[in-house]
N, C-alpha and C positions, 0 to 999 in steps of 0.2 A: 504494501499499498503506499502511495506516495504519502510524504511528510512536509511538514512546515513548522516554523516555530514561532515563538513570541517572546519579546523581552519583559521581563516583570520590573518592578520599579526600583529595586537593587540591583539592574542591568544582568540579572541571571537569566540565561537562555531556556527556555521551556520548549522540548520538542513535541509537537501534536501532531494527529493524523490530519490530512487535507481535509477541509470543510469542518473541521472542530469548531465549536461553539464556546461561549464564557464559560459557560456550565460543565463543559468538559474539561477545560482549562483548571477551573476549580477545582474538580474531581482528581484531576491528576496529580496537583498540589498536595491535598490531603482530605480526608472525608470530613473532617470538622469544618473546613474553609468551604466544601461543598455544601453542607447544611446552612452555613451562616449567610451564602452568597446571596445577595440581592439582585445585582447589576454588574456590568463592567463598565469600565471605562478604556475607550479603545483609541490611541493616540488623543487622549485628552477628553473624548466625547463618550458621554454616557449613553449606553446602549442596552437593551434587554439581555439577560443571560443566554437566552437560546438565539441570539445572532451570530451567524457563522464571522469567525474571525479570518483576516488575512495574513499571508506570511509576513513576518517582520514586524507586526504589529506591537506598539507598546500598551502593554495590558495592566489594568489595575482591576482588582475584584473589590467591589462595593460591599461592604458588611454593615451591619448596624454600629459601628463603631466608626465609620467613614464621615466625614465632614457632610457629604451630601445626601447620608442617608435617611434622614428626617424628611426633607423634601421629597423624597421617593416615596416614602411611606404615607406621608400626608397627601400626595397625590394619588396614590391607591385608594385613601380612605375617601378623597373628594367622589372618586367613581362609585364607590360601594354607596355613598351617600345619595347619589344621582340614581343608583338602581333602586334603593330602597324608596325613595320618594317616588318614582314610576311604579314602583309595585302598589303604593297605598293611593297614587292619584295617578290613574293611567293616562288623563288627558291633558297631563302637565307638557308644558314645554320647556326644553332644557337649552341654556346657553354654554357657559365655561364654568369651569371648576379647578383653579390652579392652586397648587401651594403657595403659601405666603409666609411671612416672618411669624413665627409661633402657631401656624395652622395652616387652614385651608378655608376655602369656601366653595360654593356653587350656586350659581344664579338661575332661579326659575321664573316662570312665568304660570302661575297657576290658573284653573279654571275660574269662571266669573263666580264670586261667592264664597270662594275659599280663601281664607286667610290663615296664615300661619303665624305662630307666636311660639314662645317658650313651653307653652303647655302642651305641645304637640312633640316636643322632643322625645319623652320618653316612647311614645308609640314609633316613633321614626328610628331611634336608637335601636328598639327590639328587632325591626327588620333589618337593620344593618348587621346585626349580629347573627342572623341567619344566614346572611350572603359570607359572613367572615367564617362562621361554623363549616360552610360548606366547602370552603378552600376552593373558591372557582379560581381558575387560572386565568390570567391576563394573557389573552393570546391577540397578537398583531396580524392585522392582515393589511397588505397593501393594494388598493383597488382603483379602478380609474376614475377620474373625475366625473365622468359620465354616470358610471356605477353608483357612486357614493352620492350623487345628486338625487338620482333616481331613489335610492334607498331612503334617504331623509325626507325627501317629497312625499313618499307613500306613507313615512310615519307622521306627516304633518308636524316637522320639526324646522319652522323657518329659518330658526336663528343658525342651525348647522348649515343650511342651505346658503345662507349668506355668508357665512365664514367660507365656505369653499368657493364660492363666485368671487369674492374678495382676492382670495388667494390666487386665482388664476388672473383676474384683472390687474393685480399689482407685481405681478411676477416680472422681470426683466425680460426683454424681447428675446434675447440669446439663451434663456432659461425657461422655458416656459413649464407651469405646472400641469404635468400629464396623470399623476397618480397621487393619491393622499393615502395616509395610514389611519385605520381603524383598530381599535381595542375592545375586546369582548371579554367580559367576566361574567359568567352565567347567563342571564337572558339579555343582559345590558349591552348595546354597542355604543362606543361613542367616538366621535373624530377627535383623535389626539396624536401628538408627533411622539408622545411617550417619553422615556421609556417607564415601564412600570417593573415592579416586582413581579416573582414568580406567580405568587398567588394570594387571595385574600388572608389566607390563615397567618400570614405574617404580621396582621394588624393585632396587636396585642390589647392595646388599650386607647380608646378614643372618647371624646364627650363633644357634642354640640353645645355651643356657647351662648349664639345670639342670633337675632334676626334682623336685618335692616333693608331698607329700600336702596336700589342701585339701578340708574338709568342704563340701558342697554348701550353699550359702547361710551359710556360716560355722557351722552348727549342728552341733554334735558329735553329735547325735542322728541325723542324716542321714548319707547314703553318703559314704564317703571317696573322693575323685575324685583323678585323677593330674593335677597341674599341670605343663605344659612353659612354661619361661620361654625367651624370646629377645630377640635387640635387633635393630635394622635401622637404616641409615643411608642417606643418599642417595650416598656414596662410599666406596669400599674403605678409601680412607686414614682416613676417619674412624671407620670399624669398626675397623680396626688400632689407631689410638690410644686408643679406647675400650676395646678388649680388654687392651690393653697397661697401661691404669690400671685397669681390674678385677684383673689380675695382680698390680700394685704394691699395690691395696687387700688383696688375698688375704695377702699377705706381711705387711702391717701390721694384719692382725685383732687387735683387742685380745684377743679370747679366747685366740687362740694365744700372744701375746706375754705375756699377763698369767699364762699357766703358765710358760712358759719365764723370764721374770724373777721368778718366785715373788711375784706381786703379789696376787692372789686366786685362790680356786677357786669351783666350784658344787658342789652336792650335791643330789641327790634328794629328801634329807629336808627341805630347805628349798628349793623350787623359786622361783625368781625373787628370791632372796636371796644376797648375795655372802658368802663368808666371806674376810675380808680377811687375808691373810698379813702378817708383820711388816714386809716391803718397802711393800707396797700401804699398810699401815696408816700408814707415815711419810708417802707421798704424800697420802694422805686428811687427815691432820692438818696438815700444811702448808698445804694449802688451806683448811681451816677457819680455821687462825691467819691467813692472809692476808684472809680476808673479815671476821675480827674487827678486824684492822688497819686495814681500810678503814672500817669502822664507827665506830671509837672516836672518831676526831677530827669526826666528823659528827653526833655526838650521839645514837647509838643505844644502849640498853640491852638488855643479853641478858637474856632470860627463859625460864623452863621452865615448860611447860603440858602438863596430861595427855595420855595416849595414847588412852584409852578415854572415851567420853562417850555420855551418854544420848540415845537419838534426838531426843528435844525439842531438843536443839542443833541437830541437823542439819535438823529442820523448821523451825528458827526461821531458818537460814540459806539454806533452800531446796535444800539438797543432798540431803535425803531424797526430795524427788521428782525433781529433776533429776539426781542423780549416783549414786543408791543402789546401781545394779548394778555400779559400780566400787569398791564399799566392801565390806570384810569385817565381816560382822555377827555378833552373838553376842545369845544371850537368857540374861539372868542376873538369877535373883530376879524373875521377872515384868514385866522391862523389857527392852526392845531397846536394844542397845548397839552401837556401832559404833568402830572403830579410825579415828583419823583419817587421812584421805588428803591434808588439806592444814591448815595451821596458821591460816588467817584466821578460821574461827569461833571457835576457842579464843582468839584474840588479842582478837577483839571482845568476848567474855565477860569476859576478864582486864580489858579496860578498865572494864567496867560493873561491876566489883566495888569501884573507888575513885569518890570524887568529884573532878571536874576543874574547874578554872577555866579562862578563857580565857587567863590568865597562864601556865598549866601547857601548853598546846598550843604547838608540836606534840610529841605522846607518840610516840617512835619503838622499838618494839620489834623485837628481832632473836633469831631462835631457829633453831640448826642442830640440829633434833630429827628422831628416825626417823618416817617417815610410810609408810603402806601403803595400795596401790592393788590392786583386783583386775585383774590382766591375763590373759586367757586363756593356757593353757600355750603355744598353738602361735604366740602372738605374742612370747613371751619371746625376748630377744636379749642375751645377754652383759650386760654392763652397762648397754647403751642402751635396754632394756626391761626392767624389774624390777618386783617387787612390793613390796620394802622399799627405801627410799631416804630420803637427807636432803638438804634443799633449803638454801641459803643465803639463808632466807627473811627478810623484814623487812616490817612493818607500820606505816604512820603515820597517826596521827589528827590532823587539822588543823583551821583554821579555814578558811572560804571563800577569806578574803583572804590566806591563807598557801600556797594551791594551787600558784601559778606558781613560788615559791621551793623549795617541797618537790618538786615534779615535776623541776625543773631541777637539783637537787640529786642526785636519783635518776639522771637521765640522766648527769651527771658521773661519779658512781661507777661506774656499769655501763661507762662507755668507758673511764675509768681502770683499771677490774680487768681487762677483756678485752683491752685494748691490751698488757699485760704479756706476753701470750703471742703475739704477732706476728700476730695475725687481723687480716682485712679485715673490717671490720663494716658491714653494711647495715641500715636501720632500716624497719620496716612498722608501719604503724598499722592495727589492726584494730577495725572498728565493729561496730555492735549486729547480733545474732544473731537469725534468725527467734525461736528459742525462748529469751526472757531475762524478767527479772523487773524491776519498776520503770516509771515513767511515760515516756512519750516526752520531757518536758520535762527531765528528770533525764539522761537519755540526752543530749539537746542539750547540757546544761552540760558534762556530762562529755567528751564528743567535742570540743566547742568548746576547752575547757582543755587539752586534750593537744595539739590542734592548734598553739594559741597557745603553748605550750612549746616546740613543735619549731620552729615558725617565728621565734619570737623568738631562738632560739640559731642560727638558719639551717642546721639540720641536715635533709639532703637525707632524704625518706621516700617511700614508696610505701604505696598505700591498698589492704588487704585488707578489702572489703566484707562484713559478714557474719561476720567470724571472731573476734569480741570474746567474752569470758567472758560467760555468762549474767548475771552481775551488772554488768558494766561494761566498756567499751572499753579497750584496751590498746595499748601501745607494745611490739613485740617486736624484739630484736636477733638479727640472723642473721649468723655468721660463716662465711668461707670457709677451709677448712682447705688443707693442702699439697697436697692432691689435687684441688683445686679443686670439693670437695664443701661444700654450704651445710648449716649446722645452725642450727636455732634455739635460742638459749641464754636469754640475759636478758629480763627482760620489766618493765615498769613500768604498771599497771593503776590505773584511777580508778574509785572505788566510792562513790557515793550510796547504794546501795540497802542494803547490809550494815549500816550504822549505824542506818538507819531500821528495818530488820526487828528489831534487836536492842535498839531503844529508847536507843540511846546519846546521852548529852547532855553539855555542859559548861555551866558558868554564865558567861554574858557580863558583859560591863561594865555591862549594864543590868541585871544580877541576875536575867535570866530565862533559860530554859533554851534552849539551842540544839543543833543536831545535828551533829556534827562529820562531816568527809569523811575517808575511809578510802583510803588508796593501798597498793597491794600491790607489792612490788619483791623481785626476785631478780636476780643478775648472772651467777652460773654455772647456775643452774637447779636440777638435782641435781648434788651431788658425783659420784654414781656415773657418770651418763650424761656428766659433764663429763671425769670421768677416761679413761672409754672413748674419747672423742672424741680427747683429748690423746694417749694412748697411739698412736693410729693417725696423729694429726697430726705426730708426733714420730718415728715408726715405733719408739717405745719407748726413744728417746733423750731423756731428759727434760732440760732445761736443769740447770745444775749446783746451783742452789739447790732445786730440786725432786726431784735424784735421790736415791734412797733410799739408795744407796752413793756416794760422792763419789769416794773413792780406796780402792784395794786395794794392801796391802804384799806384794811377791812376794819371799820370802827365796831365793837361789839354791840354798841347801843347807840341810840340818837345822840346822847349827851357826849361822845367820844367823836362825834364828826368834826367840830371845830378843831380839836387837837390833829385829827388827820388830815384836815385841810392845810393845816399849818406846817405840817412834816412835808405834805406833799409839795407846797411852795418853796421849803428849804431845798429839797430834792432837785426839783426842776432848775433851782438857780446853780445847782451841782452839775446839770446837764443829764440828770435822769429823765427817762420817760416815764411817767407815773400817773395814775388815776386813782379815784377814791370812790369804792362803793357804798352811797349814802343810802343803799336802799333798807326799808325797815324788814331785814330778813335776819333769820338766825346765821350766826358766825358759821355754822356747819353748813348751811346752804350756799353762803358766800364764798367759802373755802372750795367747795364742790363747783360751783361755776366758773371760778378763777383756774381751777384746774382744768376744766372743759375748754377755757379760752386759752390754755398752754401758756399762762403767764410764768415767767421765770419765777419772780418772788413775790410771795404775799406777806404783807407787814401788818399782822393783829395788833390793834392797838385798844386797850381798856383802861380801868381806873390804876393798876399797877404801872404800866408804860407811861400813862399820863403823868403819875407823880415822879417816875424817874427819868423822863427823857428820853425814852428807849422805845423799841419796837420788838414785836414777837415775831421772830423771823421763820418764815416756812420757804421751802422751795418745790417748785414742780417735781413731782414724782418721788421726792426725797422726804418730805415730811417738815415735822418741825426741827429747827435748828437752834433753838434755844434765844435768849435776848440779845439785843444788840444795841448800842447807840445809834443816832441816826447818823452821825458823822461817820462812824465805822461802817455804817452800810453804805454809805456813799463812796468811802474809800473802795470798799469791795467790789462795787460794780464799776468804778472808774478803772480798776485794775484789769478786771475782765475785759472792758471793753477795749482798753488799749492794746491787748493780745490779739484781739480781732481774729480768735480761733474759731473753727468749726464746733 
């Protein structure tokens, strides 16, 4: 029999018979691997276990411990969900069901009069378990476009028909689509590129989680579908741990805590824009002031630029072509105008309004000013996805020979800022995207400069190919919160393109004009999103320096209220944010309410405290700490605030 070979990840050569599959390769390596195998990667592309291999292929066996295994499992589970829903609602129309971060979903159009809610999950899950128990194999079939269209038209599945027709229509002329792949498990067949696991029995633990509306193709003019979300894991223990984390995240939801702690509100009159209440405004302003404190000793100058610009500015920057659909546009006196979604074009124009010598550089502009971006209403999510926000934005204009020092300074500032909040920080370098402006030579220089800065400081980083901004590569900072979730916050972006597009120059030592380099930098990202993340990270229990109310005076009876107000005035003079609970309630009730408000310190005052000029000190979650003088308490708070620790 003729033979072939494949190369394993460690470059071991594995001899196999001609036409061998991934399953054959796994079995040749060992019986244990054969039992664990879910799929294979052939030359880096994931494929079904039963797909034939080619001679000389680089082969990796996908098992439950592989990085991509959960996506595969969740894709399998999405198909099982669709099969179960069709069993229960034979007239349902199905659309798509991909794996997503932390789970999967499937979109359905249910028959008129049928509404799905969480109450239906038990019934659907029971039917899903039947498919899992049956160990239905996922069988791939490549069929002609005509056969697939005929099949789905007969089944009255218009969404599948539309998907196939679009595949044909959008295919390049030199590579037309002639066949499509279908996957069948049990009685259910779906249009799908795959791959899939061997069978449904590999699905060990799953849970349906929520229902939402979703427009077909994300188009608000199309049919509203019912989206069922779920998740799946390889073990029940992993599922249980994840669901517990979800419950904890729900308890920490910044939208709920924002209302309870009286930080912010949203209103239909201004969708996607927060109304900051006094407590929230304190937090907001403290973060803005921290950003200013970080900027001052590093040579940044704060500026203010307009909110509304003529479209010519956005045409010059490239945003009119690349970003217009995300901008709020108005027509004023026969001119197209747009609210700024970012500060960089305005800062570039500001630089151009003055003459600059090489001795003036670097020029470092900072601006915590309002920005507006159009986000579809269905994507808005509390403070995490808004239409109006403020960034701790800064832009540096420098000479070529200053790039390394300036990027290093930006890296130092971002690390110093984010570490104050107790975050773990990971760094990612995002390189040139397909849709971009500027020459390849400029991109080579920009990417090389960022790599040099990272490696020069021995900062560990991963590469995210193709995810740079359309004008330049970037270094992104990802933080891990107390629930283990990753968030992208700070960024440092190197830009040769925008200075060229705006014709920015400085006069060099040779009296000739030269083009500066532009660096975009933010540590928090937007203050709105950062505060939303902080609320959930801290479960609303801000560190003392950031807490809107640092202490509350709790008079035991009405006759102690004047003394409490006297102490409050003294503490405010000392810079402590304090309030007085003057309600006619028991001291126990006042303490419980202060605990719910997550106030750090409760100062109980009664006859003894009034006689001795002291306070009875209680700390959130810690309880009674004994008596303390008013001056002693003020000193304690000042010391904690000066540390500005998480």
